[in-house]
N, C-alpha and C positions, 0 to 999 in steps of 0.2 A: 396488644388491648387498650383501650383511653384511660387516661391516669384516673378518673374521674369513675370509671369502674369497676377498677381495679382493688378501691380502697372506700372504707367508713365514710363518708362527708357526710356533713350539716348542709340542708340549701341552702337557708338563710347567709352561711359562707362563703356560696361560692360567686355570689356576686355583690360587688357594694353596688352603695346610693353615690350620684352623681348630680350636683345642685344645680338645680332647674333641668333635668334633663331624664331624659328614659335611657337606662343602659339596657341591652339583652343578649343573653351569654348560650348558643347554644353547646346541650348538652351531648344531643346525639342527632343525627339530621337520617334515618334511610328511606326507602321507597314506600314505604305502608306508614309514614311518619314520623315526626318530630317532636322532641322535647327540648323546649328552649325557656331559659329561667329571664323575668324581666324584673327592675326595680327602677318604679319610678319617686320623684321627689312632688310631694305633695303639691296636690293639683295640677301636675303632668296628667296628660290625657292622648288615645287613642283615640283618631275619631271615628262617627259612624262608618264601618266596611260592611262588607259580606261575605265569605268563604265558599268554596265549593268543599268543602269538609267539617263534620262535627269538629269541637274543639272545649277538652277538659282544663278548666283552671282550676289548681291549687292555692288559697294561702299563704302566706311563707310566712311573711311579716306584713302590720299593720291594717289600714281599712282600704278597700277603695269600691268603687262602684260600679257592676257590670252591668251595660244596659242593654238590653233583649230586646223586640220588635217594640219597644219606646217604655219598657217595663224597665224599673233600676231596682236593682237585686244589690244590696249591701253586705260584701264580703270581711269577715276577720278573719284571724291566723286558727289558720284548719277548715277552715269551707271551703266548697269545692259547690261547684256549682257546672255544666254543660250548658254549652253554645251552639244548637244544633248547624247545621251546616243548612246554606244559604239563607238563612235569616238576619236582618242588618241587628250588627252591635257595635257596642261601645264602651272602652275602660277606661275609669278616671280614678285617681288617685286622692282619696279623700286626707287621709297623713299620705308620712310616706310608704308605702307599699309593693310588696316584692309578690311575683306569684309564678308556679311552674305554668307554663300552656302545654299542653299535650294535644297534638294536633295528628287527628285520626285519619288517614286518607284510602286505608284498604281495610 
């Protein structure tokens, strides 16, 4: 069993920021989906792209902007949003920003 799953942890403690970078950490990866933590330095962004799968975003720390189909959605700690499959989306850190991405493949 994965050490992360065997113990109670705080999501915010599982990943650290790196100056002027985006850091990602895969928590689990299965055929049916993935859990990945991201830590964005303020101003860093993932450019617009599409995915063939739905993706659920949970804001763990800071403030981020998720753009879906050209519409900006501001996230703060505790906020969630679903990015639907095959819709263009992007993510930008307004401040240092951590998020959990849940990719749903099936």
